[in-house]
PyMOL Python script that loads the backbone (N, CA, C, O; Angstrom):
from pymol import cmd

cmd.read_pdbstr("""\
ATOM      1  N   UNK A   1       0.751  -1.182  -0.163  1.00  0.00           N
ATOM      2  CA  UNK A   1       0.085  -0.057   0.072  1.00  0.00           C
ATOM      3  C   UNK A   1       0.896   1.289  -0.015  1.00  0.00           C
ATOM      4  O   UNK A   1       0.548   2.259  -0.687  1.00  0.00           O
ATOM      5  N   UNK A   2       1.866   1.220   0.651  1.00  0.00           N
ATOM      6  CA  UNK A   2       2.967   2.344   0.722  1.00  0.00           C
ATOM      7  C   UNK A   2       3.490   2.685  -0.673  1.00  0.00           C
ATOM      8  O   UNK A   2       3.588   3.841  -1.083  1.00  0.00           O
ATOM      9  N   UNK A   3       3.826   1.572  -1.388  1.00  0.00           N
ATOM     10  CA  UNK A   3       4.309   1.876  -2.691  1.00  0.00           C
ATOM     11  C   UNK A   3       3.340   2.581  -3.688  1.00  0.00           C
ATOM     12  O   UNK A   3       3.666   3.411  -4.537  1.00  0.00           O
ATOM     13  N   UNK A   4       2.046   2.085  -3.424  1.00  0.00           N
ATOM     14  CA  UNK A   4       1.107   2.879  -4.295  1.00  0.00           C
ATOM     15  C   UNK A   4       0.928   4.287  -4.025  1.00  0.00           C
ATOM     16  O   UNK A   4       0.707   5.093  -4.928  1.00  0.00           O
ATOM     17  N   UNK A   5       1.031   4.653  -2.617  1.00  0.00           N
ATOM     18  CA  UNK A   5       0.857   6.063  -2.271  1.00  0.00           C
ATOM     19  C   UNK A   5       2.227   6.867  -2.746  1.00  0.00           C
ATOM     20  O   UNK A   5       2.206   8.028  -3.155  1.00  0.00           O
ATOM     21  N   UNK A   6       3.241   6.179  -2.642  1.00  0.00           N
ATOM     22  CA  UNK A   6       4.582   6.931  -3.282  1.00  0.00           C
ATOM     23  C   UNK A   6       4.345   7.311  -4.794  1.00  0.00           C
ATOM     24  O   UNK A   6       4.805   8.334  -5.302  1.00  0.00           O
ATOM     25  N   UNK A   7       3.569   6.366  -5.467  1.00  0.00           N
ATOM     26  CA  UNK A   7       3.421   6.514  -6.985  1.00  0.00           C
ATOM     27  C   UNK A   7       2.513   7.731  -7.086  1.00  0.00           C
ATOM     28  O   UNK A   7       2.742   8.617  -7.909  1.00  0.00           O
ATOM     29  N   UNK A   8       1.528   7.770  -6.285  1.00  0.00           N
ATOM     30  CA  UNK A   8       0.485   8.796  -6.303  1.00  0.00           C
ATOM     31  C   UNK A   8       1.169  10.216  -6.122  1.00  0.00           C
ATOM     32  O   UNK A   8       0.969  11.192  -6.845  1.00  0.00           O
ATOM     33  N   UNK A   9       2.007  10.152  -5.031  1.00  0.00           N
ATOM     34  CA  UNK A   9       2.719  11.369  -4.782  1.00  0.00           C
ATOM     35  C   UNK A   9       3.512  11.871  -5.823  1.00  0.00           C
ATOM     36  O   UNK A   9       3.387  13.044  -6.176  1.00  0.00           O
ATOM     37  N   UNK A  10       4.451  10.980  -6.445  1.00  0.00           N
ATOM     38  CA  UNK A  10       5.176  11.242  -7.623  1.00  0.00           C
ATOM     39  C   UNK A  10       4.251  11.876  -8.744  1.00  0.00           C
ATOM     40  O   UNK A  10       4.459  12.975  -9.258  1.00  0.00           O
ATOM     41  N   UNK A  11       3.330  11.134  -9.013  1.00  0.00           N
ATOM     42  CA  UNK A  11       2.393  11.597 -10.147  1.00  0.00           C
ATOM     43  C   UNK A  11       1.814  12.981  -9.937  1.00  0.00           C
ATOM     44  O   UNK A  11       1.700  13.765 -10.880  1.00  0.00           O
ATOM     45  N   UNK A  12       1.392  13.326  -8.514  1.00  0.00           N
ATOM     46  CA  UNK A  12       0.954  14.527  -8.397  1.00  0.00           C
ATOM     47  C   UNK A  12       1.987  15.521  -8.440  1.00  0.00           C
ATOM     48  O   UNK A  12       1.739  16.665  -8.822  1.00  0.00           O
ATOM     49  N   UNK A  13       3.237  15.125  -8.040  1.00  0.00           N
ATOM     50  CA  UNK A  13       4.372  16.151  -8.068  1.00  0.00           C
ATOM     51  C   UNK A  13       4.671  16.499  -9.586  1.00  0.00           C
ATOM     52  O   UNK A  13       4.909  17.648  -9.961  1.00  0.00           O
ATOM     53  N   UNK A  14       4.639  15.487 -10.353  1.00  0.00           N
ATOM     54  CA  UNK A  14       5.063  15.598 -11.734  1.00  0.00           C
ATOM     55  C   UNK A  14       3.826  16.445 -12.446  1.00  0.00           C
ATOM     56  O   UNK A  14       4.124  17.202 -13.370  1.00  0.00           O
ATOM     57  N   UNK A  15       2.617  16.343 -12.082  1.00  0.00           N
ATOM     58  CA  UNK A  15       1.652  17.069 -12.717  1.00  0.00           C
ATOM     59  C   UNK A  15       1.669  18.647 -12.389  1.00  0.00           C
ATOM     60  O   UNK A  15       1.283  19.543 -13.140  1.00  0.00           O
ATOM     61  N   UNK A  16       2.209  18.782 -11.087  1.00  0.00           N
ATOM     62  CA  UNK A  16       2.261  20.176 -10.589  1.00  0.00           C
ATOM     63  C   UNK A  16       3.412  20.823 -11.302  1.00  0.00           C
ATOM     64  O   UNK A  16       3.292  21.980 -11.704  1.00  0.00           O
ATOM     65  N   UNK A  17       4.456  20.184 -11.470  1.00  0.00           N
ATOM     66  CA  UNK A  17       5.678  20.524 -12.173  1.00  0.00           C
ATOM     67  C   UNK A  17       5.384  21.024 -13.567  1.00  0.00           C
ATOM     68  O   UNK A  17       5.812  22.087 -14.016  1.00  0.00           O
ATOM     69  N   UNK A  18       4.523  20.061 -14.293  1.00  0.00           N
ATOM     70  CA  UNK A  18       4.052  20.268 -15.740  1.00  0.00           C
ATOM     71  C   UNK A  18       3.264  21.618 -15.773  1.00  0.00           C
ATOM     72  O   UNK A  18       3.424  22.501 -16.616  1.00  0.00           O
ATOM     73  N   UNK A  19       2.486  21.638 -14.842  1.00  0.00           N
ATOM     74  CA  UNK A  19       1.571  23.029 -14.858  1.00  0.00           C
ATOM     75  C   UNK A  19       2.445  24.433 -14.620  1.00  0.00           C
ATOM     76  O   UNK A  19       2.289  25.462 -15.278  1.00  0.00           O
ATOM     77  N   UNK A  20       3.337  24.256 -13.605  1.00  0.00           N
ATOM     78  CA  UNK A  20       4.135  25.357 -13.495  1.00  0.00           C
ATOM     79  C   UNK A  20       4.953  25.645 -14.610  1.00  0.00           C
ATOM     80  O   UNK A  20       4.991  26.824 -14.965  1.00  0.00           O
ATOM     81  N   UNK A  21       5.592  24.841 -15.212  1.00  0.00           N
ATOM     82  CA  UNK A  21       6.334  24.986 -16.420  1.00  0.00           C
ATOM     83  C   UNK A  21       5.420  25.639 -17.571  1.00  0.00           C
ATOM     84  O   UNK A  21       5.764  26.650 -18.183  1.00  0.00           O
ATOM     85  N   UNK A  22       4.243  24.963 -17.791  1.00  0.00           N
ATOM     86  CA  UNK A  22       3.334  25.506 -18.758  1.00  0.00           C
ATOM     87  C   UNK A  22       2.837  27.031 -18.492  1.00  0.00           C
ATOM     88  O   UNK A  22       2.658  27.788 -19.446  1.00  0.00           O
ATOM     89  N   UNK A  23       2.644  27.406 -17.281  1.00  0.00           N
ATOM     90  CA  UNK A  23       2.327  28.769 -16.943  1.00  0.00           C
ATOM     91  C   UNK A  23       3.620  29.544 -17.172  1.00  0.00           C
ATOM     92  O   UNK A  23       3.445  30.660 -17.661  1.00  0.00           O
ATOM     93  N   UNK A  24       4.883  29.190 -16.921  1.00  0.00           N
ATOM     94  CA  UNK A  24       5.797  29.925 -17.033  1.00  0.00           C
ATOM     95  C   UNK A  24       6.235  30.161 -18.557  1.00  0.00           C
ATOM     96  O   UNK A  24       6.844  31.185 -18.871  1.00  0.00           O
ATOM     97  N   UNK A  25       5.930  29.260 -19.406  1.00  0.00           N
ATOM     98  CA  UNK A  25       6.021  29.350 -20.756  1.00  0.00           C
ATOM     99  C   UNK A  25       5.162  30.261 -21.406  1.00  0.00           C
ATOM    100  O   UNK A  25       5.545  30.982 -22.327  1.00  0.00           O
ATOM    101  N   UNK A  26       3.868  30.251 -20.902  1.00  0.00           N
ATOM    102  CA  UNK A  26       2.866  31.259 -21.281  1.00  0.00           C
ATOM    103  C   UNK A  26       3.242  32.669 -20.993  1.00  0.00           C
ATOM    104  O   UNK A  26       3.147  33.536 -21.862  1.00  0.00           O
ATOM    105  N   UNK A  27       3.671  32.916 -19.775  1.00  0.00           N
ATOM    106  CA  UNK A  27       4.132  34.127 -19.379  1.00  0.00           C
ATOM    107  C   UNK A  27       5.377  34.615 -20.143  1.00  0.00           C
ATOM    108  O   UNK A  27       5.475  35.817 -20.391  1.00  0.00           O
ATOM    109  N   UNK A  28       6.265  33.814 -20.502  1.00  0.00           N
ATOM    110  CA  UNK A  28       7.469  34.214 -21.210  1.00  0.00           C
ATOM    111  C   UNK A  28       6.930  34.826 -22.759  1.00  0.00           C
ATOM    112  O   UNK A  28       7.263  35.882 -23.297  1.00  0.00           O
ATOM    113  N   UNK A  29       6.073  33.867 -23.212  1.00  0.00           N
ATOM    114  CA  UNK A  29       5.634  34.110 -24.650  1.00  0.00           C
ATOM    115  C   UNK A  29       4.877  35.573 -24.596  1.00  0.00           C
ATOM    116  O   UNK A  29       5.080  36.490 -25.391  1.00  0.00           O
ATOM    117  N   UNK A  30       4.034  35.590 -23.577  1.00  0.00           N
ATOM    118  CA  UNK A  30       3.367  36.972 -23.529  1.00  0.00           C
ATOM    119  C   UNK A  30       4.244  38.037 -23.379  1.00  0.00           C
ATOM    120  O   UNK A  30       3.942  39.084 -23.952  1.00  0.00           O
ATOM    121  N   UNK A  31       5.298  37.989 -22.708  1.00  0.00           N
ATOM    122  CA  UNK A  31       6.355  39.090 -22.559  1.00  0.00           C
ATOM    123  C   UNK A  31       6.939  39.350 -23.965  1.00  0.00           C
ATOM    124  O   UNK A  31       7.088  40.493 -24.396  1.00  0.00           O
ATOM    125  N   UNK A  32       7.289  38.153 -24.714  1.00  0.00           N
ATOM    126  CA  UNK A  32       8.014  38.482 -25.929  1.00  0.00           C
ATOM    127  C   UNK A  32       7.099  38.916 -27.036  1.00  0.00           C
ATOM    128  O   UNK A  32       7.555  39.530 -28.000  1.00  0.00           O
ATOM    129  N   UNK A  33       5.673  38.586 -26.924  1.00  0.00           N
ATOM    130  CA  UNK A  33       4.942  39.010 -27.894  1.00  0.00           C
ATOM    131  C   UNK A  33       4.036  40.417 -27.462  1.00  0.00           C
ATOM    132  O   UNK A  33       2.979  40.743 -28.003  1.00  0.00           O
ATOM    133  N   UNK A  34       4.592  41.019 -26.562  1.00  0.00           N
ATOM    134  CA  UNK A  34       3.794  42.220 -26.109  1.00  0.00           C
ATOM    135  C   UNK A  34       4.155  43.184 -27.137  1.00  0.00           C
ATOM    136  O   UNK A  34       5.274  43.148 -27.649  1.00  0.00           O
ATOM    137  N   UNK A  35       3.192  44.131 -27.506  1.00  0.00           N
ATOM    138  CA  UNK A  35       3.314  45.215 -28.502  1.00  0.00           C
ATOM    139  C   UNK A  35       3.613  46.466 -27.639  1.00  0.00           C
ATOM    140  O   UNK A  35       3.073  46.617 -26.543  1.00  0.00           O
ATOM    141  N   UNK A  36       4.591  47.463 -28.222  1.00  0.00           N
ATOM    142  CA  UNK A  36       4.802  48.580 -27.575  1.00  0.00           C
ATOM    143  C   UNK A  36       4.466  49.680 -28.616  1.00  0.00           C
ATOM    144  O   UNK A  36       4.277  49.450 -29.811  1.00  0.00           O
ATOM    145  N   UNK A  37       4.409  50.973 -27.995  1.00  0.00           N
ATOM    146  CA  UNK A  37       4.071  52.107 -28.897  1.00  0.00           C
ATOM    147  C   UNK A  37       5.195  52.484 -29.684  1.00  0.00           C
ATOM    148  O   UNK A  37       6.292  52.635 -29.146  1.00  0.00           O
ATOM    149  N   UNK A  38       5.020  52.658 -30.968  1.00  0.00           N
ATOM    150  CA  UNK A  38       6.098  53.036 -31.859  1.00  0.00           C
ATOM    151  C   UNK A  38       5.938  54.178 -32.687  1.00  0.00           C
ATOM    152  O   UNK A  38       6.796  54.476 -33.518  1.00  0.00           O
ATOM    153  N   UNK A  39       4.732  54.947 -32.492  1.00  0.00           N
ATOM    154  CA  UNK A  39       4.379  56.047 -33.189  1.00  0.00           C
ATOM    155  C   UNK A  39       3.634  55.756 -34.652  1.00  0.00           C
ATOM    156  O   UNK A  39       3.363  56.631 -35.474  1.00  0.00           O
ATOM    157  N   UNK A  40       3.392  54.475 -34.777  1.00  0.00           N
ATOM    158  CA  UNK A  40       2.879  53.980 -36.094  1.00  0.00           C
ATOM    159  C   UNK A  40       1.959  52.790 -35.725  1.00  0.00           C
ATOM    160  O   UNK A  40       2.204  52.004 -34.810  1.00  0.00           O
ATOM    161  N   UNK A  41       0.814  52.738 -36.578  1.00  0.00           N
ATOM    162  CA  UNK A  41      -0.078  51.599 -36.455  1.00  0.00           C
ATOM    163  C   UNK A  41       0.556  50.316 -36.771  1.00  0.00           C
ATOM    164  O   UNK A  41       1.175  50.180 -37.826  1.00  0.00           O
ATOM    165  N   UNK A  42       0.441  49.387 -35.936  1.00  0.00           N
ATOM    166  CA  UNK A  42       1.111  48.108 -36.028  1.00  0.00           C
ATOM    167  C   UNK A  42       0.672  47.278 -37.346  1.00  0.00           C
ATOM    168  O   UNK A  42       1.349  46.369 -37.826  1.00  0.00           O
ATOM    169  N   UNK A  43      -0.512  47.712 -37.832  1.00  0.00           N
ATOM    170  CA  UNK A  43      -1.106  47.025 -38.972  1.00  0.00           C
ATOM    171  C   UNK A  43      -0.644  47.846 -40.435  1.00  0.00           C
ATOM    172  O   UNK A  43       0.043  47.375 -41.341  1.00  0.00           O
ATOM    173  N   UNK A  44      -1.179  49.059 -40.364  1.00  0.00           N
ATOM    174  CA  UNK A  44      -1.060  49.801 -41.716  1.00  0.00           C
ATOM    175  C   UNK A  44       0.103  50.779 -41.596  1.00  0.00           C
ATOM    176  O   UNK A  44       0.496  51.318 -42.630  1.00  0.00           O
ATOM    177  N   UNK A  45       0.665  51.047 -40.488  1.00  0.00           N
ATOM    178  CA  UNK A  45       1.951  51.886 -40.253  1.00  0.00           C
ATOM    179  C   UNK A  45       1.565  53.356 -40.530  1.00  0.00           C
ATOM    180  O   UNK A  45       2.442  54.068 -41.019  1.00  0.00           O
ATOM    181  N   UNK A  46       0.443  53.854 -40.292  1.00  0.00           N
ATOM    182  CA  UNK A  46      -0.103  55.176 -40.393  1.00  0.00           C
ATOM    183  C   UNK A  46       0.499  55.717 -39.024  1.00  0.00           C
ATOM    184  O   UNK A  46       0.650  54.988 -38.044  1.00  0.00           O
ATOM    185  N   UNK A  47       0.813  56.999 -39.049  1.00  0.00           N
ATOM    186  CA  UNK A  47       1.464  57.700 -37.762  1.00  0.00           C
ATOM    187  C   UNK A  47       0.056  57.740 -36.770  1.00  0.00           C
ATOM    188  O   UNK A  47      -1.098  57.918 -37.161  1.00  0.00           O
ATOM    189  N   UNK A  48       0.453  57.551 -35.582  1.00  0.00           N
ATOM    190  CA  UNK A  48      -0.601  57.780 -34.523  1.00  0.00           C
ATOM    191  C   UNK A  48      -0.048  58.377 -33.248  1.00  0.00           C
ATOM    192  O   UNK A  48       1.150  58.343 -32.969  1.00  0.00           O
ATOM    193  N   UNK A  49      -0.944  58.904 -32.518  1.00  0.00           N
ATOM    194  CA  UNK A  49      -0.412  59.645 -31.260  1.00  0.00           C
ATOM    195  C   UNK A  49      -0.236  58.725 -30.176  1.00  0.00           C
ATOM    196  O   UNK A  49       0.777  58.729 -29.477  1.00  0.00           O
ATOM    197  N   UNK A  50      -1.298  57.850 -30.002  1.00  0.00           N
ATOM    198  CA  UNK A  50      -1.198  56.851 -28.736  1.00  0.00           C
ATOM    199  C   UNK A  50      -1.649  55.429 -29.319  1.00  0.00           C
ATOM    200  O   UNK A  50      -2.134  55.251 -30.436  1.00  0.00           O
ATOM    201  N   UNK A  51      -1.398  54.456 -28.355  1.00  0.00           N
ATOM    202  CA  UNK A  51      -1.824  53.229 -28.728  1.00  0.00           C
ATOM    203  C   UNK A  51      -0.804  52.324 -29.767  1.00  0.00           C
ATOM    204  O   UNK A  51       0.338  52.671 -30.070  1.00  0.00           O
ATOM    205  N   UNK A  52      -1.433  51.187 -30.200  1.00  0.00           N
ATOM    206  CA  UNK A  52      -0.671  50.533 -31.305  1.00  0.00           C
ATOM    207  C   UNK A  52      -1.474  50.179 -32.556  1.00  0.00           C
ATOM    208  O   UNK A  52      -1.020  49.475 -33.458  1.00  0.00           O
ATOM    209  N   UNK A  53      -2.649  50.691 -32.549  1.00  0.00           N
ATOM    210  CA  UNK A  53      -3.500  50.800 -33.776  1.00  0.00           C
ATOM    211  C   UNK A  53      -4.120  52.088 -34.094  1.00  0.00           C
ATOM    212  O   UNK A  53      -4.482  52.747 -33.119  1.00  0.00           O
ATOM    213  N   UNK A  54      -4.312  52.568 -35.230  1.00  0.00           N
ATOM    214  CA  UNK A  54      -4.801  53.702 -35.388  1.00  0.00           C
ATOM    215  C   UNK A  54      -6.340  53.731 -35.296  1.00  0.00           C
ATOM    216  O   UNK A  54      -6.910  54.814 -35.161  1.00  0.00           O
ATOM    217  N   UNK A  55      -6.999  52.630 -35.361  1.00  0.00           N
ATOM    218  CA  UNK A  55      -8.536  52.549 -35.158  1.00  0.00           C
ATOM    219  C   UNK A  55      -8.890  50.942 -34.973  1.00  0.00           C
ATOM    220  O   UNK A  55      -8.053  50.059 -35.164  1.00  0.00           O
ATOM    221  N   UNK A  56     -10.096  50.729 -34.620  1.00  0.00           N
ATOM    222  CA  UNK A  56     -10.620  49.393 -34.504  1.00  0.00           C
ATOM    223  C   UNK A  56     -10.569  48.386 -35.559  1.00  0.00           C
ATOM    224  O   UNK A  56     -10.436  47.178 -35.362  1.00  0.00           O
ATOM    225  N   UNK A  57     -10.686  48.974 -36.722  1.00  0.00           N
ATOM    226  CA  UNK A  57     -10.668  48.225 -37.977  1.00  0.00           C
ATOM    227  C   UNK A  57      -9.245  47.740 -38.109  1.00  0.00           C
ATOM    228  O   UNK A  57      -9.027  46.580 -38.459  1.00  0.00           O
ATOM    229  N   UNK A  58      -8.407  48.465 -37.880  1.00  0.00           N
ATOM    230  CA  UNK A  58      -6.987  47.923 -38.121  1.00  0.00           C
ATOM    231  C   UNK A  58      -6.712  46.774 -37.018  1.00  0.00           C
ATOM    232  O   UNK A  58      -6.301  45.657 -37.333  1.00  0.00           O
ATOM    233  N   UNK A  59      -6.957  47.130 -35.820  1.00  0.00           N
ATOM    234  CA  UNK A  59      -6.771  45.981 -34.910  1.00  0.00           C
ATOM    235  C   UNK A  59      -7.578  44.693 -35.152  1.00  0.00           C
ATOM    236  O   UNK A  59      -7.088  43.606 -34.846  1.00  0.00           O
ATOM    237  N   UNK A  60      -8.787  44.791 -35.687  1.00  0.00           N
ATOM    238  CA  UNK A  60      -9.421  43.740 -36.153  1.00  0.00           C
ATOM    239  C   UNK A  60      -8.828  42.874 -37.295  1.00  0.00           C
ATOM    240  O   UNK A  60      -8.865  41.646 -37.367  1.00  0.00           O
ATOM    241  N   UNK A  61      -8.334  43.648 -38.075  1.00  0.00           N
ATOM    242  CA  UNK A  61      -7.735  43.133 -39.372  1.00  0.00           C
ATOM    243  C   UNK A  61      -6.343  42.517 -38.876  1.00  0.00           C
ATOM    244  O   UNK A  61      -6.062  41.412 -39.340  1.00  0.00           O
ATOM    245  N   UNK A  62      -5.480  43.081 -38.023  1.00  0.00           N
ATOM    246  CA  UNK A  62      -4.456  42.647 -37.669  1.00  0.00           C
ATOM    247  C   UNK A  62      -4.528  41.198 -36.939  1.00  0.00           C
ATOM    248  O   UNK A  62      -3.746  40.273 -37.161  1.00  0.00           O
ATOM    249  N   UNK A  63      -5.618  41.176 -36.024  1.00  0.00           N
ATOM    250  CA  UNK A  63      -5.978  39.938 -35.238  1.00  0.00           C
ATOM    251  C   UNK A  63      -6.394  38.974 -36.382  1.00  0.00           C
ATOM    252  O   UNK A  63      -5.974  37.820 -36.306  1.00  0.00           O
ATOM    253  N   UNK A  64      -7.101  39.292 -37.334  1.00  0.00           N
ATOM    254  CA  UNK A  64      -7.612  38.244 -38.334  1.00  0.00           C
ATOM    255  C   UNK A  64      -6.504  37.767 -39.090  1.00  0.00           C
ATOM    256  O   UNK A  64      -6.549  36.570 -39.373  1.00  0.00           O
ATOM    257  N   UNK A  65      -5.424  38.484 -39.523  1.00  0.00           N
ATOM    258  CA  UNK A  65      -4.379  38.163 -40.099  1.00  0.00           C
ATOM    259  C   UNK A  65      -3.388  37.295 -39.503  1.00  0.00           C
ATOM    260  O   UNK A  65      -2.761  36.436 -40.125  1.00  0.00           O
ATOM    261  N   UNK A  66      -3.251  37.605 -38.035  1.00  0.00           N
ATOM    262  CA  UNK A  66      -2.380  36.581 -37.149  1.00  0.00           C
ATOM    263  C   UNK A  66      -3.092  35.378 -37.151  1.00  0.00           C
ATOM    264  O   UNK A  66      -2.471  34.333 -37.344  1.00  0.00           O
ATOM    265  N   UNK A  67      -4.523  35.364 -36.932  1.00  0.00           N
ATOM    266  CA  UNK A  67      -5.033  34.129 -36.832  1.00  0.00           C
ATOM    267  C   UNK A  67      -4.980  33.191 -38.018  1.00  0.00           C
ATOM    268  O   UNK A  67      -4.921  31.973 -37.848  1.00  0.00           O
ATOM    269  N   UNK A  68      -5.002  33.787 -39.303  1.00  0.00           N
ATOM    270  CA  UNK A  68      -4.922  33.094 -40.391  1.00  0.00           C
ATOM    271  C   UNK A  68      -3.469  32.574 -40.602  1.00  0.00           C
ATOM    272  O   UNK A  68      -3.294  31.526 -41.224  1.00  0.00           O
ATOM    273  N   UNK A  69      -2.500  33.233 -40.133  1.00  0.00           N
ATOM    274  CA  UNK A  69      -0.975  32.796 -40.245  1.00  0.00           C
ATOM    275  C   UNK A  69      -1.040  31.773 -39.232  1.00  0.00           C
ATOM    276  O   UNK A  69      -0.560  30.702 -39.603  1.00  0.00           O
ATOM    277  N   UNK A  70      -1.482  31.796 -38.098  1.00  0.00           N
ATOM    278  CA  UNK A  70      -1.355  30.768 -37.059  1.00  0.00           C
ATOM    279  C   UNK A  70      -2.154  29.428 -37.694  1.00  0.00           C
ATOM    280  O   UNK A  70      -1.611  28.327 -37.596  1.00  0.00           O
ATOM    281  N   UNK A  71      -3.151  29.531 -38.192  1.00  0.00           N
ATOM    282  CA  UNK A  71      -3.796  28.419 -38.792  1.00  0.00           C
ATOM    283  C   UNK A  71      -2.971  27.731 -39.996  1.00  0.00           C
ATOM    284  O   UNK A  71      -2.936  26.520 -40.215  1.00  0.00           O
ATOM    285  N   UNK A  72      -2.411  28.587 -40.622  1.00  0.00           N
ATOM    286  CA  UNK A  72      -1.675  28.216 -41.905  1.00  0.00           C
ATOM    287  C   UNK A  72      -0.238  27.518 -41.359  1.00  0.00           C
ATOM    288  O   UNK A  72       0.175  26.459 -41.833  1.00  0.00           O
ATOM    289  N   UNK A  73       0.381  28.171 -40.424  1.00  0.00           N
ATOM    290  CA  UNK A  73       1.523  27.549 -40.210  1.00  0.00           C
ATOM    291  C   UNK A  73       1.782  26.732 -38.945  1.00  0.00           C
ATOM    292  O   UNK A  73       2.828  26.148 -38.659  1.00  0.00           O
ATOM    293  N   UNK A  74       0.528  26.795 -38.161  1.00  0.00           N
ATOM    294  CA  UNK A  74       0.467  25.956 -36.959  1.00  0.00           C
ATOM    295  C   UNK A  74       1.218  26.551 -35.723  1.00  0.00           C
ATOM    296  O   UNK A  74       1.468  25.861 -34.735  1.00  0.00           O
ATOM    297  N   UNK A  75       1.529  27.732 -35.818  1.00  0.00           N
ATOM    298  CA  UNK A  75       2.046  28.411 -34.502  1.00  0.00           C
ATOM    299  C   UNK A  75       1.968  29.792 -34.599  1.00  0.00           C
ATOM    300  O   UNK A  75       1.600  30.290 -35.663  1.00  0.00           O
ATOM    301  N   UNK A  76       2.263  30.494 -33.637  1.00  0.00           N
ATOM    302  CA  UNK A  76       2.181  32.035 -33.358  1.00  0.00           C
ATOM    303  C   UNK A  76       3.026  32.756 -34.531  1.00  0.00           C
ATOM    304  O   UNK A  76       4.184  32.418 -34.777  1.00  0.00           O
ATOM    305  N   UNK A  77       2.363  33.759 -35.220  1.00  0.00           N
ATOM    306  CA  UNK A  77       3.076  34.448 -36.325  1.00  0.00           C
ATOM    307  C   UNK A  77       4.356  34.943 -35.862  1.00  0.00           C
ATOM    308  O   UNK A  77       5.258  34.872 -36.697  1.00  0.00           O
ATOM    309  N   UNK A  78       4.641  35.415 -34.761  1.00  0.00           N
ATOM    310  CA  UNK A  78       5.810  36.113 -34.278  1.00  0.00           C
ATOM    311  C   UNK A  78       7.043  34.896 -34.211  1.00  0.00           C
ATOM    312  O   UNK A  78       8.238  35.180 -34.288  1.00  0.00           O
ATOM    313  N   UNK A  79       6.608  33.726 -34.080  1.00  0.00           N
ATOM    314  CA  UNK A  79       7.538  32.729 -34.162  1.00  0.00           C
ATOM    315  C   UNK A  79       8.241  32.502 -35.524  1.00  0.00           C
ATOM    316  O   UNK A  79       9.294  31.880 -35.666  1.00  0.00           O
ATOM    317  N   UNK A  80       7.456  33.139 -36.585  1.00  0.00           N
ATOM    318  CA  UNK A  80       7.966  33.007 -37.890  1.00  0.00           C
ATOM    319  C   UNK A  80       8.997  34.098 -38.274  1.00  0.00           C
ATOM    320  O   UNK A  80       9.724  33.990 -39.262  1.00  0.00           O
ATOM    321  N   UNK A  81       9.008  34.899 -37.635  1.00  0.00           N
ATOM    322  CA  UNK A  81       9.935  36.179 -37.928  1.00  0.00           C
ATOM    323  C   UNK A  81      11.239  36.128 -37.565  1.00  0.00           C
ATOM    324  O   UNK A  81      11.976  37.091 -37.774  1.00  0.00           O
TER     325      UNK A  81
END
""", "prot")
cmd.dss("prot")
cmd.show_as("cartoon", "prot")
cmd.util.cbc("prot")
cmd.orient("prot")
């Protein structure tokens, strides 16, 4: 019975480690993919005063384009650059 409990504990520890590594990876990817203000729209490159897109349309078009690239290549578009 003790051997079974050890296996359960090891399995629980392994599961917790996998979860922690997954969360860490997601956080690192979020930091790497964060957009910063450049003075230009990230989609059409028009000059802007604040933000990362000039309007809601550019934001939507950019999201759609990124989603299409992710579907096509099977990974996040920033991984392709």
